[in-house]
N, C-alpha and C positions, 0 to 999 in steps of 0.2 A: 870196364873202365870205372874208376871211382872219382868222383868230383867232391872236393872239400872246399867249402865257402867260409872265409874268415871275415870278421868285422875288424877293420884296421883304422887306426887313428889317421887323421890327415898327415901328420908328421911321418908316420911309418910308411904310408902310401907313397909320399914324396921320396923318402929314402930308398924305397923299393924300386920305384921308377928310375931313379938315378943309377942304381946298381945294375938294373936291366939294361939301361942305355949304354953303360960302360962295360957290359958283359962280365961283371964282377960276380962270378958264381959263388965264391966264398962269402961275400957279403950278403947275397941273396939268401943263401942257406942260413947264415947266422940270423938275419932278420926274421925269416920264417920260423926258425927254431925258437927264437925269442918270443914270437907271438903265440906259438903253439904251447909254450911252457910257462906263460905268464901266470902268476899266482900259484906256482908250484903244481900246476895241472898239466898233464901230458895230452897227447893227441887223443887218448881214450877218455879224457875228462870233458868238462863242460865248456871249454873255450871254443869248441867247434860249433859254428852256427848251423850248418846242415851238411849232410853227407847223402849223396845220391849214387846209386849203382845202376 
């Protein structure tokens, strides 16, 4: 199993919580993709705080 930890702004955390509560999987996916791709970096870039396997 791989665990990816992201640092999220308070606003993004709130939007993510709301999307989870509404079971809005499309919105959850979009919010996470936005965070992973911020500043033009992908999951392979430096936006990831830590990865554990």
